[in-house]
Structure formats: structure tokens, C-alpha cells
DRENGU-798834 format. One line per field, with one value per residue (C-alpha): residue number from 0; residue in three letters; x, y, z. Coordinates in Angstrom, 2 decimals. Layout:
// DRENGU-798834
n: c(NUM_...)
res: c(ALA_...)
px: c(X_...)
py: c(Y_...)
pz: c(Z_...)
// end
This chain:
// DRENGU-798834
n: c(0_1_2_3_4_5_6_7_8_9_10_11_12_13_14_15_16_17_18_19_20_21_22_23_24_25_26_27_28_29_30_31_32_33_34_35_36_37_38_39_40_41_42_43_44_45_46_47_48_49_50_51_52_53_54_55_56_57_58_59_60_61_62_63_64_65_66_67_68_69_70_71_72_73_74_75_76_77_78_79_80_81_82_83_84_85_86_87_88_89_90_91_92_93_94_95_96_97_98_99_100_101_102_103_104_105_106_107_108_109_110_111_112_113_114_115_116_117_118_119_120_121_122_123_124_125_126_127_128_129_130_131_132_133_134_135_136_137_138_139_140_141_142_143_144_145_146_147_148_149_150_151_152_153_154_155_156_157_158_159_160_161_162_163_164_165_166_167_168_169_170_171_172_173_174_175_176_177_178_179_180_181_182_183_184_185_186_187_188_189_190_191_192_193_194_195_196_197_198_199_200_201_202_203_204_205_206_207_208_209_210_211_212_213_214_215_216_217_218_219_220_221_222_223_224_225_226_227_228_229_230_231_232_233_234_235_236_237_238_239_240_241_242_243_244_245_246_247_248_249_250_251_252_253_254_255_256_257_258_259_260_261_262_263_264)
res: c(MET_ASP_THR_ALA_LEU_GLU_ASP_ARG_VAL_VAL_LEU_VAL_THR_GLY_ALA_SER_THR_GLY_ILE_GLY_ALA_ALA_THR_ALA_ARG_ALA_TYR_GLY_GLN_GLU_GLY_ALA_LEU_VAL_ALA_LEU_THR_TYR_ARG_ASN_ASN_PRO_GLU_LYS_ALA_GLU_LYS_VAL_VAL_SER_GLY_ILE_GLU_GLY_ALA_GLY_GLY_ARG_ALA_LEU_ALA_VAL_ARG_LEU_ASP_LEU_GLU_ASP_LEU_SER_THR_VAL_GLU_GLU_ALA_VAL_ASP_THR_VAL_VAL_GLN_GLN_TRP_GLY_GLY_ILE_ASP_VAL_LEU_VAL_ALA_ASN_ALA_VAL_ARG_TRP_GLY_GLY_ASP_GLY_PRO_PRO_ASP_PRO_SER_ILE_ARG_PHE_GLU_ASP_VAL_PRO_LEU_GLU_GLU_TRP_GLN_ALA_MET_ILE_GLY_ALA_ASN_LEU_ILE_GLY_ALA_ALA_ALA_GLN_VAL_ARG_ALA_VAL_LEU_SER_SER_MET_ARG_ALA_ARG_GLY_TRP_GLY_ARG_ILE_VAL_LEU_ILE_SER_SER_SER_VAL_ALA_GLU_GLU_GLY_LEU_PRO_GLY_PRO_GLY_PRO_TYR_GLY_THR_ALA_LYS_SER_GLY_LEU_HIS_GLY_LEU_ALA_ARG_SER_LEU_ALA_TRP_GLU_ALA_GLY_ARG_ASP_GLY_ILE_LEU_VAL_ASN_VAL_VAL_ALA_PRO_GLY_PHE_THR_LEU_THR_ASP_SER_ARG_PRO_PRO_LEU_PRO_ALA_PHE_ILE_THR_ASP_LYS_LEU_ALA_ALA_GLY_THR_PRO_THR_ARG_ARG_LEU_SER_ASP_ALA_ASP_ASP_VAL_ALA_ARG_LEU_VAL_LEU_PHE_LEU_GLY_SER_GLY_ALA_ASN_GLY_ASN_LEU_THR_GLY_GLU_VAL_VAL_ARG_ASP_GLY_SER_SER_ALA_ALA_ARG_ALA_PRO_PRO_ARG_ARG_SER_VAL_THR_PRO)
px: c(76.78_78.17_81.91_82.40_85.10_83.88_86.88_89.09_92.65_93.67_97.14_97.24_100.76_101.57_98.35_99.12_97.70_96.02_94.60_96.11_94.44_91.08_91.41_92.23_89.15_86.96_88.01_87.52_83.94_83.31_84.34_87.83_90.83_93.03_96.80_98.23_101.84_103.87_107.50_108.47_105.32_103.79_101.68_99.68_99.30_98.02_95.53_94.10_94.03_92.17_89.64_88.94_88.65_86.48_84.04_83.88_86.58_89.85_93.23_96.93_99.88_103.24_106.35_107.39_110.12_110.40_114.09_114.67_112.92_113.57_110.86_108.33_108.76_108.79_105.53_103.80_105.09_103.68_100.24_100.23_101.21_98.47_95.62_96.69_97.09_96.46_93.54_93.93_96.99_96.71_100.24_99.97_103.30_105.40_108.89_108.93_112.49_113.31_110.39_107.66_106.87_109.77_110.42_109.07_111.65_114.54_115.74_115.84_119.61_120.16_118.54_121.37_121.29_121.38_117.97_116.64_117.88_116.42_113.05_112.56_113.96_111.45_108.35_108.52_110.71_109.22_105.74_106.89_108.34_105.00_103.20_105.80_105.44_101.65_101.15_101.75_99.10_96.59_97.34_96.82_93.40_92.45_91.36_93.09_92.84_95.81_95.46_98.56_98.35_99.88_99.43_98.08_101.66_102.56_100.41_100.07_103.55_104.57_107.65_110.38_109.54_110.93_112.00_108.71_106.50_108.65_108.44_104.67_104.16_105.99_103.13_100.83_102.98_103.35_99.58_99.01_101.61_100.55_96.88_97.75_100.09_97.87_94.39_94.25_94.52_91.59_93.76_92.73_95.26_94.49_95.95_94.29_95.77_94.53_94.88_95.44_93.70_92.78_94.10_95.16_98.76_98.84_99.53_96.48_96.39_94.76_91.26_92.29_94.62_92.18_89.39_91.61_92.54_88.93_87.89_90.19_88.39_85.30_83.30_84.56_85.68_88.75_88.61_89.31_90.89_87.53_86.64_89.78_89.36_85.91_87.36_90.16_87.63_85.60_88.62_89.97_86.73_84.45_82.22_84.93_84.27_86.46_88.05_91.81_94.88_93.32_94.30_91.35_91.48_89.47_87.73_90.69_92.97_92.98_94.06_97.76_99.46_100.81_104.59_106.24_107.10_105.07_101.49_100.31_96.85)
py: c(93.58_90.05_90.32_86.53_86.84_84.27_82.05_83.80_84.38_88.03_89.46_93.16_94.50_97.47_97.05_97.91_101.44_103.78_102.65_99.19_98.56_99.84_97.59_94.54_95.19_95.63_92.25_90.63_91.89_90.12_86.73_86.61_85.10_88.16_88.14_91.56_92.60_94.96_96.04_97.00_97.31_93.89_95.31_97.55_94.71_92.36_95.03_95.00_91.19_91.26_93.71_91.49_88.38_90.22_90.97_87.29_87.24_85.37_87.06_86.74_89.13_88.46_90.56_92.06_94.62_96.23_96.84_93.10_91.39_87.94_88.75_89.03_85.36_84.43_86.26_84.68_81.22_81.67_82.58_79.71_77.23_78.57_78.79_76.94_79.80_83.47_84.85_88.60_90.82_94.42_95.82_98.74_98.63_101.72_102.95_106.66_106.95_108.87_109.50_110.14_111.60_113.28_116.94_119.07_121.77_119.54_120.33_117.59_117.78_117.45_114.02_111.44_108.75_106.22_107.50_107.01_103.43_102.75_104.35_102.66_99.38_99.27_100.85_99.58_96.48_95.64_95.72_93.55_91.10_90.89_90.20_87.67_85.79_85.35_84.75_81.01_80.53_82.62_80.87_77.49_78.62_80.20_83.34_86.32_90.01_92.35_95.95_98.14_101.25_104.25_107.96_111.05_112.36_109.93_111.92_115.38_115.80_117.62_119.71_117.53_113.83_112.93_109.37_108.58_109.87_108.14_104.81_105.09_105.99_102.79_100.84_102.15_100.58_97.42_97.02_97.63_95.08_92.51_92.86_91.47_88.80_87.47_88.15_84.84_83.10_84.94_87.48_91.15_93.85_97.48_100.52_102.74_106.25_107.96_111.67_113.36_110.94_111.39_108.39_107.44_107.25_110.91_113.64_115.87_119.04_122.36_122.80_125.70_123.34_120.44_122.86_124.34_120.90_119.76_122.84_121.68_118.35_117.60_116.51_119.28_116.74_114.64_110.87_108.90_105.46_103.69_105.49_104.17_100.73_100.31_101.11_98.59_96.04_96.28_96.01_93.04_91.09_88.96_91.98_93.21_90.93_92.33_95.66_95.37_97.41_100.64_103.44_104.40_107.74_108.56_111.86_113.37_113.02_116.76_117.65_118.13_118.10_121.58_121.98_122.10_125.55_127.29_127.23_129.96_130.63)
pz: c(107.24_107.39_107.93_107.80_110.45_112.94_113.79_111.22_112.45_112.38_113.00_113.89_114.29_116.48_118.45_122.07_121.66_119.19_115.85_116.22_119.58_118.31_115.26_117.36_119.50_116.41_115.02_118.40_118.49_115.17_116.56_115.06_116.81_117.26_117.58_118.34_118.49_120.62_120.54_124.08_126.16_126.84_129.68_127.33_124.84_127.52_128.59_125.05_125.13_128.45_127.05_124.05_126.20_128.72_125.91_125.01_122.33_121.91_121.69_122.33_122.34_120.66_120.27_116.93_116.32_112.88_113.49_113.94_111.04_112.47_115.01_112.17_111.27_114.95_115.61_112.62_113.56_117.08_115.72_113.22_115.91_118.17_115.68_112.53_110.08_109.36_107.35_107.84_108.25_109.39_109.02_111.42_113.26_112.66_113.42_114.15_115.34_118.51_120.83_118.26_114.84_113.01_113.79_110.90_111.61_110.48_106.96_104.35_103.90_107.65_107.86_107.93_105.26_108.08_109.16_105.62_105.68_109.11_108.35_104.99_106.28_109.12_107.60_104.02_104.05_107.46_105.94_103.04_105.55_107.34_104.07_103.00_106.28_106.04_102.33_102.31_104.98_103.04_99.75_101.42_102.64_99.31_101.13_102.66_103.42_103.85_105.01_105.04_107.23_105.51_106.25_104.53_104.76_101.95_99.51_101.01_102.40_105.55_106.36_107.76_107.70_104.27_105.14_106.86_104.05_101.45_103.26_103.66_99.99_99.09_100.66_97.93_95.22_97.26_97.53_93.84_92.77_95.34_94.36_90.93_92.22_95.03_93.70_91.83_95.20_96.77_98.60_98.60_99.46_100.27_101.98_104.56_104.74_107.90_108.34_111.69_114.07_117.71_119.62_123.11_121.92_120.83_123.41_124.01_121.92_122.78_121.41_119.17_117.29_116.90_115.92_113.22_111.92_111.92_109.94_107.14_106.67_104.54_107.59_109.89_112.45_113.12_113.05_116.17_116.38_116.19_112.95_111.30_112.88_111.32_107.89_108.39_109.61_106.41_104.09_106.04_106.17_104.05_103.54_101.17_98.25_95.47_96.41_96.03_95.17_96.43_98.80_101.00_102.83_105.91_106.55_108.41_105.40_104.69_108.24_108.73_112.08_112.85_112.64_116.04_117.40_114.71_116.03_118.36_119.83)
// end
């Protein structure tokens, strides 16, 4: 498969760990110039950069904070100054709030409206800001690929994280609208909606939990970060010739993370 990514400039946001890091490495292996962003852990981001460069690729790390949208423009400007433009955007950065995914035990009416504003502002408007910042570069080149990273929670739901699922579902409408608006300029826009994915950024779970989750998937196994990264790589490459405006689900999409405090051996 010819990805046509040699010397293409790729921006992967939220790429110091997990799916983002795996995606950055995948693009680096295809000869792309990879810019990856971090929010508060430059050391982990630089480790990913070193890995890409150690394998013969080219990469740089820049800071981006979804709660400070001025950093989106700053990150894009840094990449454009370094490499002349941006061909591919993988909008993977996410704001969980707190120390991780929302607590499923919290009732809908107990979630403050301020949390709704913060979650949607970061995860939906933040994604739109990333797209907005790269579009002029892609239009000028007459070619572009945008991949928005959503979640199976957007379609399947999960007890508790109403603001998160709502923000992620908004990416589906964003992609569909943008596909029509940007397609005439050679820009393809799609969404990847991973299910429960095994990554280095997720705390280890007991085997009885992961086995149960895997049993609920079509393939009877959970995806890892590299599985999702390969899907993102295809959608954000020249191998994707005309697929746009779609939501693509990986094989873990039927697996739901167990609610906290409710799973027992």
C-alpha cells in the first residue's frame, strides 16, 4: 500500500502517550515529518520524538493545551515555520477533566454546567480550532487529510460521562459538514471512534475484566494502540483516495469500560 506520506507534514495532537504516540510513530515510519503535541509532559513527548528519530524519521514536539485555544494557533505556527505547511491533522488531544475518564457513578443532574462548558469547549470547540488552524495550509497545497479521534461512547453511551460523550458525538457532525465544505479543495475528513483500547496510558486491568470486554467484541479481542494507529494512518494518507465524512469504528467498539465500583471477580 502506497501511503504517499514521504515528506508530508503531519500534526498529531495529544501524542505523548497512548493512541497519539502510536499514531505519531506510524506516520514517522512512513517517511512523514511528524509534529506531536503535549500539554504538560514534555519529557514523554520528547521520548516519542527520540524514538521516531532513532528509527530514521523526523519529528518535533510542541505544546498544545485544549483549555487555552491560543496554544492551538501557536503550535500550528511553529510547525508551519519549521516545515512550511501541514498536510495531515490527527486531532487526538482530549480533555478528560480531573485525573482521568469521568466517573460513571456520577448522576447526570450532579454534573455542574461549568463542566459541560469546559468539556465541550475543549473537546469539540478545541477540535474545531485545530481544524481551523490548519485548513489554510491544506487549501494552499490542494491536498489534506483530517482525522478526528472520537470514542465509541459517543454512539453507545456509558453511565456518567454525559459531557464527554456529547462533545465527542459533535465531532461526527463536524466531519460530515467539513467533508462537503473542504472536499472541493482535495481535503478528506473522517472520524475514528475507538472502543475500549489497551494503551500505555491506561492503568492495567485484571484479566477477568479484559477477557469479559474482549468477549463482547466481534473479533473476541481488544484493540491496542497500534491497531488504532494503523487505521488512522490509512485515513490520513494518500492511500485514502476518496473516503470522507465517515465515522470508522475499530473492532473494540462494542466493548465498554466497566463502571467503577461495580465489577467484581
